[in-house]
Structures are given as structure tokens and as C-alpha cells.
N, CA, C, O and the ligand as a Tripos MOL2 file, in Angstrom:
@<TRIPOS>MOLECULE
protein
  269   267    68     0     0
PROTEIN
NO_CHARGES

@<TRIPOS>ATOM
      1 N         103.6060  123.8190  122.9020 N.3       1 MET1
      2 CA        104.0870  123.0660  121.8220 C.3       1 MET1
      3 C         105.6480  122.8870  122.0940 C.2       1 MET1
      4 O         106.3980  123.8220  122.3760 O.2       1 MET1
      5 N         106.0280  121.5620  121.9700 N.am      2 PRO2
      6 CA        107.4750  121.3320  122.1640 C.3       2 PRO2
      7 C         108.2200  121.8530  121.0120 C.2       2 PRO2
      8 O         107.8090  121.6480  119.8700 O.2       2 PRO2
      9 N         109.1970  122.4560  121.2280 N.am      3 ASN3
     10 CA        110.1980  123.0490  120.2630 C.3       3 ASN3
     11 C         111.5570  122.5140  120.4980 C.2       3 ASN3
     12 O         111.8840  122.1980  121.6420 O.2       3 ASN3
     13 N         112.3870  122.3860  119.4860 N.am      4 PRO4
     14 CA        113.7390  122.0110  119.7430 C.3       4 PRO4
     15 C         114.4790  123.3160  120.2710 C.2       4 PRO4
     16 O         114.2510  124.4780  119.9370 O.2       4 PRO4
     17 N         115.3120  122.8950  121.0710 N.am      5 LYS5
     18 CA        115.9940  124.0020  121.8830 C.3       5 LYS5
     19 C         117.0340  124.7710  121.0830 C.2       5 LYS5
     20 O         117.2210  125.9870  121.0820 O.2       5 LYS5
     21 N         117.7230  123.7500  120.3510 N.am      6 LYS6
     22 CA        118.7730  124.3940  119.4650 C.3       6 LYS6
     23 C         118.4870  123.6600  118.0000 C.2       6 LYS6
     24 O         118.0350  122.5230  117.8630 O.2       6 LYS6
     25 N         118.8410  124.5410  116.9830 N.am      7 ARG7
     26 CA        118.7880  123.9470  115.7000 C.3       7 ARG7
     27 C         120.0120  123.2260  115.3610 C.2       7 ARG7
     28 O         121.1140  123.5180  115.8270 O.2       7 ARG7
     29 N         119.7780  122.2250  114.4930 N.am      8 HIS8
     30 CA        120.9960  121.3510  114.0750 C.3       8 HIS8
     31 C         122.0410  122.1240  113.2710 C.2       8 HIS8
     32 O         121.6170  123.0430  112.5700 O.2       8 HIS8
     33 N         123.2420  121.8940  113.2810 N.am      9 THR9
     34 CA        124.0770  122.5400  112.4650 C.3       9 THR9
     35 C         123.9720  121.9620  111.0430 C.2       9 THR9
     36 O         123.3180  120.9470  110.8050 O.2       9 THR9
     37 N         124.6320  122.6420  110.1270 N.am     10 HIS10
     38 CA        124.7050  122.0790  108.7660 C.3      10 HIS10
     39 C         125.3980  120.8420  108.5410 C.2      10 HIS10
     40 O         125.0160  120.0120  107.7150 O.2      10 HIS10
     41 N         126.4110  120.7100  109.2670 N.am     11 SER11
     42 CA        127.2230  119.6250  109.1620 C.3      11 SER11
     43 C         126.5450  118.2990  109.8590 C.2      11 SER11
     44 O         126.7070  117.1470  109.4540 O.2      11 SER11
     45 N         125.8170  118.6620  110.8950 N.am     12 ARG12
     46 CA        125.0090  117.4880  111.4520 C.3      12 ARG12
     47 C         123.8110  117.0370  110.4990 C.2      12 ARG12
     48 O         123.4530  115.8640  110.3960 O.2      12 ARG12
     49 N         123.2960  117.9940  109.8870 N.am     13 THR13
     50 CA        122.1790  117.5580  108.8200 C.3      13 THR13
     51 C         122.9090  116.8450  107.8020 C.2      13 THR13
     52 O         122.5200  115.7450  107.4100 O.2      13 THR13
     53 N         123.9860  117.4280  107.3310 N.am     14 ARG14
     54 CA        124.5890  116.6840  106.0650 C.3      14 ARG14
     55 C         125.2040  115.3810  106.4220 C.2      14 ARG14
     56 O         125.2860  114.5160  105.5490 O.2      14 ARG14
     57 N         125.6780  115.1390  107.7190 N.am     15 SER15
     58 CA        126.3310  113.8580  108.0500 C.3      15 SER15
     59 C         125.2220  112.9170  108.0640 C.2      15 SER15
     60 O         125.3640  111.8060  107.5540 O.2      15 SER15
     61 N         124.0880  113.2840  108.6270 N.am     16 ARG16
     62 CA        122.8930  112.4000  108.5470 C.3      16 ARG16
     63 C         122.5760  111.9100  107.4270 C.2      16 ARG16
     64 O         122.5110  110.6960  107.2390 O.2      16 ARG16
     65 N         122.2960  112.9430  106.3780 N.am     17 ARG17
     66 CA        121.8950  112.6010  105.0320 C.3      17 ARG17
     67 C         122.8140  111.9350  104.2140 C.2      17 ARG17
     68 O         122.4980  111.4560  103.1250 O.2      17 ARG17
     69 N         124.2240  111.8710  104.8150 N.am     18 GLY18
     70 CA        125.0790  111.0970  104.0840 C.3      18 GLY18
     71 C         124.9720  109.6840  104.1800 C.2      18 GLY18
     72 O         125.6700  108.9710  103.4590 O.2      18 GLY18
     73 N         124.1450  109.1910  105.0250 N.am     19 GLN19
     74 CA        123.8450  107.7710  105.1970 C.3      19 GLN19
     75 C         122.9670  107.3430  104.2790 C.2      19 GLN19
     76 O         122.8190  106.1280  104.1510 O.2      19 GLN19
     77 N         122.2210  108.2480  103.4690 N.am     20 TRP20
     78 CA        121.1250  107.7770  102.6290 C.3      20 TRP20
     79 C         121.8690  107.1150  101.3690 C.2      20 TRP20
     80 O         122.6220  107.8130  100.6900 O.2      20 TRP20
     81 N         121.6760  105.8980  101.0940 N.am     21 ILE21
     82 CA        122.2960  105.2180  100.0330 C.3      21 ILE21
     83 C         121.2470  104.8340   99.1090 C.2      21 ILE21
     84 O         120.1900  104.3160   99.4690 O.2      21 ILE21
     85 N         121.5860  105.1170   97.8220 N.am     22 LEU22
     86 CA        120.7450  104.6160   96.7660 C.3      22 LEU22
     87 C         121.3630  103.3790   96.3330 C.2      22 LEU22
     88 O         122.5200  103.3030   95.9200 O.2      22 LEU22
     89 N         120.4440  102.2830   96.4570 N.am     23 THR23
     90 CA        120.9730  100.9070   95.7680 C.3      23 THR23
     91 C         119.8490  100.4860   94.7590 C.2      23 THR23
     92 O         118.6360  100.6670   94.8640 O.2      23 THR23
     93 N         120.5350   99.8980   93.7870 N.am     24 LEU24
     94 CA        119.7600   99.2070   92.8070 C.3      24 LEU24
     95 C         119.1840   97.9010   93.3180 C.2      24 LEU24
     96 O         119.7800   97.2390   94.1670 O.2      24 LEU24
     97 N         118.0750   97.5500   92.8200 N.am     25 PRO25
     98 CA        117.4520   96.0640   93.2510 C.3      25 PRO25
     99 C         118.2720   94.9280   92.4980 C.2      25 PRO25
    100 O         118.6580   95.0830   91.3400 O.2      25 PRO25
    101 N         118.4740   93.9550   93.1220 N.am     26 ASN26
    102 CA        119.1830   92.9300   92.5960 C.3      26 ASN26
    103 C         118.5350   92.4710   91.2510 C.2      26 ASN26
    104 O         117.4330   91.9220   91.2290 O.2      26 ASN26
    105 N         119.2130   92.7010   90.2240 N.am     27 LEU27
    106 CA        118.8160   92.3730   88.8330 C.3      27 LEU27
    107 C         119.6520   91.2530   88.4080 C.2      27 LEU27
    108 O         120.8570   91.1970   88.6500 O.2      27 LEU27
    109 N         118.9180   90.2590   87.6970 N.am     28 SER28
    110 CA        119.6860   89.1610   86.9470 C.3      28 SER28
    111 C         119.3240   89.2330   85.5430 C.2      28 SER28
    112 O         118.3480   89.8370   85.0980 O.2      28 SER28
    113 N         120.2130   88.5470   84.8520 N.am     29 ARG29
    114 CA        119.8360   88.4440   83.4950 C.3      29 ARG29
    115 C         118.9270   87.3630   83.0990 C.2      29 ARG29
    116 O         119.0180   86.2770   83.6710 O.2      29 ARG29
    117 N         118.0510   87.5590   82.1680 N.am     30 CYS30
    118 CA        117.1900   86.4640   81.7620 C.3      30 CYS30
    119 C         117.8390   85.5790   80.9140 C.2      30 CYS30
    120 O         118.4670   86.0850   79.9840 O.2      30 CYS30
    121 N         117.8300   84.3390   81.0270 N.am     31 PRO31
    122 CA        118.7590   83.4120   80.1490 C.3      31 PRO31
    123 C         117.8770   83.1930   78.9440 C.2      31 PRO31
    124 O         118.3860   82.5550   78.0230 O.2      31 PRO31
    125 N         116.7670   83.5750   78.8170 N.am     32 GLN32
    126 CA        116.0450   83.5190   77.5130 C.3      32 GLN32
    127 C         116.3410   84.4860   76.5150 C.2      32 GLN32
    128 O         116.7500   84.2140   75.3860 O.2      32 GLN32
    129 N         116.1020   85.7360   77.0060 N.am     33 CYS33
    130 CA        116.2100   86.8980   76.1800 C.3      33 CYS33
    131 C         117.3480   87.8530   76.4970 C.2      33 CYS33
    132 O         117.6880   88.7210   75.6930 O.2      33 CYS33
    133 N         117.9850   87.6690   77.7830 N.am     34 GLY34
    134 CA        119.0200   88.5890   78.1000 C.3      34 GLY34
    135 C         118.7610   89.7240   78.6730 C.2      34 GLY34
    136 O         119.7240   90.3970   79.0400 O.2      34 GLY34
    137 N         117.5800   90.1560   78.8660 N.am     35 SER35
    138 CA        117.3350   91.4670   79.4400 C.3      35 SER35
    139 C         117.2670   91.2530   80.9240 C.2      35 SER35
    140 O         117.1400   90.1370   81.4270 O.2      35 SER35
    141 N         117.3590   92.4020   81.6180 N.am     36 TYR36
    142 CA        117.3650   92.4210   83.2340 C.3      36 TYR36
    143 C         116.0180   92.0880   83.7040 C.2      36 TYR36
    144 O         115.0170   92.5630   83.1680 O.2      36 TYR36
    145 N         115.9690   91.1660   84.8400 N.am     37 LYS37
    146 CA        114.7410   90.8690   85.4400 C.3      37 LYS37
    147 C         115.0640   90.7610   86.9830 C.2      37 LYS37
    148 O         116.1890   90.8060   87.4810 O.2      37 LYS37
    149 N         113.9180   90.6160   87.6130 N.am     38 LEU38
    150 CA        114.1780   90.3000   89.1630 C.3      38 LEU38
    151 C         114.2390   88.9330   89.3440 C.2      38 LEU38
    152 O         113.5330   88.1560   88.7010 O.2      38 LEU38
    153 N         115.1080   88.5650   90.2510 N.am     39 PRO39
    154 CA        115.3320   87.0560   90.4140 C.3      39 PRO39
    155 C         114.1350   86.4490   91.0820 C.2      39 PRO39
    156 O         113.4710   87.0210   91.9470 O.2      39 PRO39
    157 N         113.9080   85.2250   90.6050 N.am     40 HIS40
    158 CA        112.6680   84.3890   91.1570 C.3      40 HIS40
    159 C         111.2980   85.0910   90.5650 C.2      40 HIS40
    160 O         110.2030   84.9370   91.1060 O.2      40 HIS40
    161 N         111.5000   85.8460   89.4370 N.am     41 ARG41
    162 CA        110.2600   86.4440   88.8640 C.3      41 ARG41
    163 C         110.2390   86.0830   87.3830 C.2      41 ARG41
    164 O         111.2730   85.8150   86.7710 O.2      41 ARG41
    165 N         109.0230   86.0850   86.8260 N.am     42 ILE42
    166 CA        108.8470   85.8230   85.4380 C.3      42 ILE42
    167 C         109.4730   86.9040   84.8250 C.2      42 ILE42
    168 O         109.3400   88.0500   85.2540 O.2      42 ILE42
    169 N         110.2120   86.5930   83.7560 N.am     43 CYS43
    170 CA        110.7260   87.7150   83.0400 C.3      43 CYS43
    171 C         109.8150   88.6200   82.3160 C.2      43 CYS43
    172 O         109.0900   88.1530   81.4370 O.2      43 CYS43
    173 N         109.7850   90.0420   82.6480 N.am     44 PRO44
    174 CA        108.6050   90.8000   81.9830 C.3      44 PRO44
    175 C         108.7600   91.0020   80.4930 C.2      44 PRO44
    176 O         107.8700   91.4480   79.7690 O.2      44 PRO44
    177 N         109.9250   90.6480   80.1080 N.am     45 ASN45
    178 CA        110.0770   90.9660   78.4060 C.3      45 ASN45
    179 C         109.7270   89.8460   77.7940 C.2      45 ASN45
    180 O         109.0580   90.0700   76.7860 O.2      45 ASN45
    181 N         109.9590   88.4990   78.0570 N.am     46 CYS46
    182 CA        109.6770   87.3620   77.1670 C.3      46 CYS46
    183 C         108.6070   86.4500   77.8840 C.2      46 CYS46
    184 O         107.9720   85.6030   77.2570 O.2      46 CYS46
    185 N         108.4410   86.6790   79.2760 N.am     47 GLY47
    186 CA        107.4840   85.7510   79.9950 C.3      47 GLY47
    187 C         107.8800   84.4980   80.3300 C.2      47 GLY47
    188 O         107.0690   83.6400   80.6800 O.2      47 GLY47
    189 N         109.1570   84.2910   80.2500 N.am     48 PHE48
    190 CA        109.8920   82.9390   80.4900 C.3      48 PHE48
    191 C         110.2700   82.7550   82.0420 C.2      48 PHE48
    192 O         110.7920   83.6830   82.6610 O.2      48 PHE48
    193 N         110.0260   81.6970   82.5580 N.am     49 TYR49
    194 CA        110.6460   81.4260   83.8840 C.3      49 TYR49
    195 C         111.1960   79.9760   83.8970 C.2      49 TYR49
    196 O         110.4800   79.0750   83.4590 O.2      49 TYR49
    197 N         112.3280   79.7310   84.3360 N.am     50 LYS50
    198 CA        112.9790   78.4040   84.3830 C.3      50 LYS50
    199 C         112.8190   77.6570   83.1010 C.2      50 LYS50
    200 O         112.5610   76.4530   83.0810 O.2      50 LYS50
    201 N         112.9740   78.3760   82.0450 N.am     51 GLY51
    202 CA        112.9850   77.8570   80.5530 C.3      51 GLY51
    203 C         111.5530   77.4540   80.1900 C.2      51 GLY51
    204 O         111.3790   76.6960   79.2360 O.2      51 GLY51
    205 N         110.5190   77.9200   80.8980 N.am     52 GLU52
    206 CA        109.1430   77.5950   80.5690 C.3      52 GLU52
    207 C         108.5110   78.7910   80.1880 C.2      52 GLU52
    208 O         108.8120   79.7890   80.8420 O.2      52 GLU52
    209 N         107.6090   78.9210   79.1710 N.am     53 LEU53
    210 CA        106.8870   79.9030   78.8030 C.3      53 LEU53
    211 C         105.6260   80.2090   79.7340 C.2      53 LEU53
    212 O         104.6770   79.4370   79.5930 O.2      53 LEU53
    213 N         105.5050   81.1540   80.5900 N.am     54 TRP54
    214 CA        104.4040   81.2020   81.4940 C.3      54 TRP54
    215 C         103.4100   82.5100   81.0650 C.2      54 TRP54
    216 O         102.2230   82.4500   81.3860 O.2      54 TRP54
    217 N         103.8200   83.4560   80.4770 N.am     55 VAL55
    218 CA        103.0870   84.5640   80.1450 C.3      55 VAL55
    219 C         103.3590   84.8270   78.5880 C.2      55 VAL55
    220 O         104.5000   84.9330   78.1390 O.2      55 VAL55
    221 N         102.2370   84.9200   77.8330 N.am     56 THR56
    222 CA        102.4230   85.3350   76.3510 C.3      56 THR56
    223 C         101.9610   86.8060   76.3650 C.2      56 THR56
    224 O         101.0440   87.2330   77.0680 O.2      56 THR56
    225 N         102.7200   87.5420   75.4890 N.am     57 LYS57
    226 CA        102.4340   88.8450   75.2880 C.3      57 LYS57
    227 C         101.0860   89.0780   74.5570 C.2      57 LYS57
    228 O         100.6360   88.1870   73.8360 O.2      57 LYS57
    229 N         100.4600   90.1990   74.7150 N.am     58 LYS58
    230 CA         99.3280   90.4770   73.9990 C.3      58 LYS58
    231 C          99.7030   91.2320   72.7790 C.2      58 LYS58
    232 O         100.5100   92.1590   72.8550 O.2      58 LYS58
    233 N          99.2090   90.9150   71.7630 N.am     59 GLU59
    234 CA         99.4040   91.5780   70.4370 C.3      59 GLU59
    235 C          98.5140   92.9860   70.4070 C.2      59 GLU59
    236 O          97.2920   93.0240   70.2640 O.2      59 GLU59
    237 N          99.3060   94.0220   70.5580 N.am     60 LYS60
    238 CA         98.4650   95.4050   70.6020 C.3      60 LYS60
    239 C          97.7740   95.5730   69.2260 C.2      60 LYS60
    240 O          96.5690   95.8060   69.1330 O.2      60 LYS60
    241 N          98.5780   95.4450   68.1920 N.am     61 SER61
    242 CA         98.0950   95.8530   66.8380 C.3      61 SER61
    243 C          96.7910   94.9930   66.2930 C.2      61 SER61
    244 O          96.0120   95.4130   65.4370 O.2      61 SER61
    245 N          96.7030   93.7570   66.9260 N.am     62 GLN62
    246 CA         95.5170   92.8870   66.5620 C.3      62 GLN62
    247 C          94.2370   93.1190   67.2140 C.2      62 GLN62
    248 O          94.1830   92.9750   68.4360 O.2      62 GLN62
    249 N          93.2960   93.4260   66.6220 N.am     63 PRO63
    250 CA         91.8920   93.7690   67.1640 C.3      63 PRO63
    251 C          91.4290   92.3920   67.7080 C.2      63 PRO63
    252 O          91.8580   91.3190   67.2850 O.2      63 PRO63
    253 N          90.5190   92.5370   68.6790 N.am     64 GLU64
    254 CA         89.9320   91.2180   69.1560 C.3      64 GLU64
    255 C          89.0950   90.3430   68.1190 C.2      64 GLU64
    256 O          88.5980   90.8360   67.1060 O.2      64 GLU64
    257 N          89.0050   89.2150   68.4120 N.am     65 THR65
    258 CA         88.4300   88.3470   67.3650 C.3      65 THR65
    259 C          86.9190   88.6120   67.0200 C.2      65 THR65
    260 O          86.0190   88.5300   67.8560 O.2      65 THR65
    261 N          86.7440   88.9230   65.7590 N.am     66 GLU66
    262 CA         85.3840   89.2150   65.2510 C.3      66 GLU66
    263 C          84.8540   87.8330   64.5530 C.2      66 GLU66
    264 O          85.5300   87.1700   63.7660 O.2      66 GLU66
    265 N          83.6740   87.5510   64.9310 N.am     67 LYS67
    266 CA         83.1520   86.5890   64.2840 C.3      67 LYS67
    267 C          81.7350   86.8630   63.4940 C.2      67 LYS67
    268 O          81.1990   85.9570   62.8560 O.2      67 LYS67
    269 ZN        113.5340   87.2190   79.1860 Zn       68 ZN68
@<TRIPOS>BOND
     1     1     2 1
     2     2     3 1
     3     3     4 2
     4     3     5 am
     5     5     6 1
     6     6     7 1
     7     7     8 2
     8     7     9 am
     9     9    10 1
    10    10    11 1
    11    11    12 2
    12    11    13 am
    13    13    14 1
    14    14    15 1
    15    15    16 2
    16    15    17 am
    17    17    18 1
    18    18    19 1
    19    19    20 2
    20    19    21 am
    21    21    22 1
    22    22    23 1
    23    23    24 2
    24    23    25 am
    25    25    26 1
    26    26    27 1
    27    27    28 2
    28    27    29 am
    29    29    30 1
    30    30    31 1
    31    31    32 2
    32    31    33 am
    33    33    34 1
    34    34    35 1
    35    35    36 2
    36    35    37 am
    37    37    38 1
    38    38    39 1
    39    39    40 2
    40    39    41 am
    41    41    42 1
    42    42    43 1
    43    43    44 2
    44    43    45 am
    45    45    46 1
    46    46    47 1
    47    47    48 2
    48    47    49 am
    49    49    50 1
    50    50    51 1
    51    51    52 2
    52    51    53 am
    53    53    54 1
    54    54    55 1
    55    55    56 2
    56    55    57 am
    57    57    58 1
    58    58    59 1
    59    59    60 2
    60    59    61 am
    61    61    62 1
    62    62    63 1
    63    63    64 2
    64    63    65 am
    65    65    66 1
    66    66    67 1
    67    67    68 2
    68    67    69 am
    69    69    70 1
    70    70    71 1
    71    71    72 2
    72    71    73 am
    73    73    74 1
    74    74    75 1
    75    75    76 2
    76    75    77 am
    77    77    78 1
    78    78    79 1
    79    79    80 2
    80    79    81 am
    81    81    82 1
    82    82    83 1
    83    83    84 2
    84    83    85 am
    85    85    86 1
    86    86    87 1
    87    87    88 2
    88    87    89 am
    89    89    90 1
    90    90    91 1
    91    91    92 2
    92    91    93 am
    93    93    94 1
    94    94    95 1
    95    95    96 2
    96    95    97 am
    97    97    98 1
    98    98    99 1
    99    99   100 2
   100    99   101 am
   101   101   102 1
   102   102   103 1
   103   103   104 2
   104   103   105 am
   105   105   106 1
   106   106   107 1
   107   107   108 2
   108   107   109 am
   109   109   110 1
   110   110   111 1
   111   111   112 2
   112   111   113 am
   113   113   114 1
   114   114   115 1
   115   115   116 2
   116   115   117 am
   117   117   118 1
   118   118   119 1
   119   119   120 2
   120   119   121 am
   121   121   122 1
   122   122   123 1
   123   123   124 2
   124   123   125 am
   125   125   126 1
   126   126   127 1
   127   127   128 2
   128   127   129 am
   129   129   130 1
   130   130   131 1
   131   131   132 2
   132   131   133 am
   133   133   134 1
   134   134   135 1
   135   135   136 2
   136   135   137 am
   137   137   138 1
   138   138   139 1
   139   139   140 2
   140   139   141 am
   141   141   142 1
   142   142   143 1
   143   143   144 2
   144   143   145 am
   145   145   146 1
   146   146   147 1
   147   147   148 2
   148   147   149 am
   149   149   150 1
   150   150   151 1
   151   151   152 2
   152   151   153 am
   153   153   154 1
   154   154   155 1
   155   155   156 2
   156   155   157 am
   157   157   158 1
   158   158   159 1
   159   159   160 2
   160   159   161 am
   161   161   162 1
   162   162   163 1
   163   163   164 2
   164   163   165 am
   165   165   166 1
   166   166   167 1
   167   167   168 2
   168   167   169 am
   169   169   170 1
   170   170   171 1
   171   171   172 2
   172   171   173 am
   173   173   174 1
   174   174   175 1
   175   175   176 2
   176   175   177 am
   177   177   178 1
   178   178   179 1
   179   179   180 2
   180   179   181 am
   181   181   182 1
   182   182   183 1
   183   183   184 2
   184   183   185 am
   185   185   186 1
   186   186   187 1
   187   187   188 2
   188   187   189 am
   189   189   190 1
   190   190   191 1
   191   191   192 2
   192   191   193 am
   193   193   194 1
   194   194   195 1
   195   195   196 2
   196   195   197 am
   197   197   198 1
   198   198   199 1
   199   199   200 2
   200   199   201 am
   201   201   202 1
   202   202   203 1
   203   203   204 2
   204   203   205 am
   205   205   206 1
   206   206   207 1
   207   207   208 2
   208   207   209 am
   209   209   210 1
   210   210   211 1
   211   211   212 2
   212   211   213 am
   213   213   214 1
   214   214   215 1
   215   215   216 2
   216   215   217 am
   217   217   218 1
   218   218   219 1
   219   219   220 2
   220   219   221 am
   221   221   222 1
   222   222   223 1
   223   223   224 2
   224   223   225 am
   225   225   226 1
   226   226   227 1
   227   227   228 2
   228   227   229 am
   229   229   230 1
   230   230   231 1
   231   231   232 2
   232   231   233 am
   233   233   234 1
   234   234   235 1
   235   235   236 2
   236   235   237 am
   237   237   238 1
   238   238   239 1
   239   239   240 2
   240   239   241 am
   241   241   242 1
   242   242   243 1
   243   243   244 2
   244   243   245 am
   245   245   246 1
   246   246   247 1
   247   247   248 2
   248   247   249 am
   249   249   250 1
   250   250   251 1
   251   251   252 2
   252   251   253 am
   253   253   254 1
   254   254   255 1
   255   255   256 2
   256   255   257 am
   257   257   258 1
   258   258   259 1
   259   259   260 2
   260   259   261 am
   261   261   262 1
   262   262   263 1
   263   263   264 2
   264   263   265 am
   265   265   266 1
   266   266   267 1
   267   267   268 2
@<TRIPOS>SUBSTRUCTURE
     1 MET1         2 RESIDUE 1 A MET
     2 PRO2         6 RESIDUE 1 A PRO
     3 ASN3        10 RESIDUE 1 A ASN
     4 PRO4        14 RESIDUE 1 A PRO
     5 LYS5        18 RESIDUE 1 A LYS
     6 LYS6        22 RESIDUE 1 A LYS
     7 ARG7        26 RESIDUE 1 A ARG
     8 HIS8        30 RESIDUE 1 A HIS
     9 THR9        34 RESIDUE 1 A THR
    10 HIS10       38 RESIDUE 1 A HIS
    11 SER11       42 RESIDUE 1 A SER
    12 ARG12       46 RESIDUE 1 A ARG
    13 THR13       50 RESIDUE 1 A THR
    14 ARG14       54 RESIDUE 1 A ARG
    15 SER15       58 RESIDUE 1 A SER
    16 ARG16       62 RESIDUE 1 A ARG
    17 ARG17       66 RESIDUE 1 A ARG
    18 GLY18       70 RESIDUE 1 A GLY
    19 GLN19       74 RESIDUE 1 A GLN
    20 TRP20       78 RESIDUE 1 A TRP
    21 ILE21       82 RESIDUE 1 A ILE
    22 LEU22       86 RESIDUE 1 A LEU
    23 THR23       90 RESIDUE 1 A THR
    24 LEU24       94 RESIDUE 1 A LEU
    25 PRO25       98 RESIDUE 1 A PRO
    26 ASN26      102 RESIDUE 1 A ASN
    27 LEU27      106 RESIDUE 1 A LEU
    28 SER28      110 RESIDUE 1 A SER
    29 ARG29      114 RESIDUE 1 A ARG
    30 CYS30      118 RESIDUE 1 A CYS
    31 PRO31      122 RESIDUE 1 A PRO
    32 GLN32      126 RESIDUE 1 A GLN
    33 CYS33      130 RESIDUE 1 A CYS
    34 GLY34      134 RESIDUE 1 A GLY
    35 SER35      138 RESIDUE 1 A SER
    36 TYR36      142 RESIDUE 1 A TYR
    37 LYS37      146 RESIDUE 1 A LYS
    38 LEU38      150 RESIDUE 1 A LEU
    39 PRO39      154 RESIDUE 1 A PRO
    40 HIS40      158 RESIDUE 1 A HIS
    41 ARG41      162 RESIDUE 1 A ARG
    42 ILE42      166 RESIDUE 1 A ILE
    43 CYS43      170 RESIDUE 1 A CYS
    44 PRO44      174 RESIDUE 1 A PRO
    45 ASN45      178 RESIDUE 1 A ASN
    46 CYS46      182 RESIDUE 1 A CYS
    47 GLY47      186 RESIDUE 1 A GLY
    48 PHE48      190 RESIDUE 1 A PHE
    49 TYR49      194 RESIDUE 1 A TYR
    50 LYS50      198 RESIDUE 1 A LYS
    51 GLY51      202 RESIDUE 1 A GLY
    52 GLU52      206 RESIDUE 1 A GLU
    53 LEU53      210 RESIDUE 1 A LEU
    54 TRP54      214 RESIDUE 1 A TRP
    55 VAL55      218 RESIDUE 1 A VAL
    56 THR56      222 RESIDUE 1 A THR
    57 LYS57      226 RESIDUE 1 A LYS
    58 LYS58      230 RESIDUE 1 A LYS
    59 GLU59      234 RESIDUE 1 A GLU
    60 LYS60      238 RESIDUE 1 A LYS
    61 SER61      242 RESIDUE 1 A SER
    62 GLN62      246 RESIDUE 1 A GLN
    63 PRO63      250 RESIDUE 1 A PRO
    64 GLU64      254 RESIDUE 1 A GLU
    65 THR65      258 RESIDUE 1 A THR
    66 GLU66      262 RESIDUE 1 A GLU
    67 LYS67      266 RESIDUE 1 A LYS
    68 ZN68       269 GROUP 0 **** ****
């Protein structure tokens, strides 16, 4: 079994982990409702994209149509 000859020092481990960068995804404001959304995606809040309504929200409180 191959084993590392020497263990890494704390500073070497820490300096490697210092390169971990947390970045937020690029968020843009929805021009329709003002909430944050991913660019080139339909707004998850209002369902608008390029000023057009693409997705309508489902009404949770209303039951399915009964005839
Ligand atoms: Zn929106």
C-alpha cells in the first residue's frame, strides 16, 4: 500500500484550503417583480421572461376543478 512519506504541515494544509473561494452565482434583478433571478432564466417568482408571461403559478388553495 502506498503511503505518504511525510505528513503535510498545518500551514501547508491551511494554505491549500485558503484557495477555496465561496462565490455567489450571478444574480440579476427581475424587471417585472424585482426579485433576484438567474440571468437568461424565467423568473421563479413571477414567471416572466423578457416581459412576457411564460409560467403561471399554481394556486395551492384552490382544489382541482370538480364537475
Ligand atoms: Zn419576477
